[in-house]
C-alpha positions as a printed Julia matrix, in Angstrom:
79×3 Matrix{Float64}:
 172.17  -110.75  156.71
 173.86  -113.75  155.2
 177.43  -114.64  156.15
 178.87  -113.34  152.86
 177.09  -109.97  152.95
 178.61  -106.79  154.32
 177.61  -103.21  154.91
 179.86  -100.22  154.24
 179.55   -97.7   157.04
 180.86   -94.15  157.09
 182.49   -94.24  160.55
 184.22   -90.87  160.58
 182.2    -87.69  161.0
 183.7    -86.36  157.77
 185.77   -87.89  154.95
 187.33   -86.3   151.87
 186.64   -87.49  148.34
 189.55   -88.0   145.94
 189.12   -84.4   144.73
 189.16   -83.04  148.31
 185.43   -82.44  148.76
 184.34   -83.07  152.34
 181.56   -85.63  152.85
 180.05   -85.45  156.33
 177.75   -87.92  158.01
 175.48   -85.07  159.14
 175.0    -83.84  155.56
 174.31   -87.36  154.32
 171.85   -87.97  157.17
 170.03   -84.66  156.63
 169.51   -85.49  152.93
 168.55   -89.14  153.38
 165.66   -90.96  151.74
 163.56   -93.74  153.21
 161.93   -96.46  151.14
 159.92   -99.57  151.81
 161.38  -102.76  150.36
 158.46  -104.8   151.71
 155.54  -104.01  154.04
 157.7   -104.44  157.15
 161.13  -103.66  155.7
 162.24  -100.03  155.49
 165.66   -98.76  154.44
 167.26   -95.35  154.73
 169.9    -94.24  152.24
 171.6    -91.0   151.25
 169.96   -89.17  148.35
 171.49   -89.65  144.88
 173.94   -86.77  145.31
 175.06   -88.23  148.64
 175.46   -91.71  147.19
 177.61   -90.27  144.42
 179.75   -88.46  147.01
 180.29   -91.65  149.01
 181.41   -93.43  145.83
 183.9    -90.61  145.16
 185.75   -91.39  148.4
 187.58   -94.41  146.91
 186.84   -94.39  143.15
 187.59   -98.06  142.64
 186.53   -99.33  139.2
 183.2   -100.56  140.62
 182.68   -97.16  142.3
 183.27   -95.37  139.0
 180.64   -97.55  137.31
 178.23   -96.92  140.19
 178.83   -93.16  139.84
 178.06   -93.38  136.12
 174.79   -95.23  136.79
 173.79   -92.94  139.66
 174.39   -89.9   137.42
 172.0    -91.43  134.84
 169.38   -91.89  137.57
 169.88   -88.31  138.77
 169.43   -86.98  135.22
 166.25   -89.06  134.75
 164.92   -87.86  138.1
 165.53   -84.23  137.1
 163.64   -84.48  133.81
């Protein structure tokens, strides 16, 4: 990673979203997806629903825009 990059990590076992929904690490981990970015570079991320939940923890303006875009992706994936 470069000096100006950072990674957000869910450190608690469970965190509440702004509407009170509980987001647990175990649930996010159980519903994760793995993808290859390059032949030797794999990443693991929560599924779309999990990503949306993590963005609902803070709901900063950039989180709200991310939620909107992730919802579009989820709708496209479902069609």
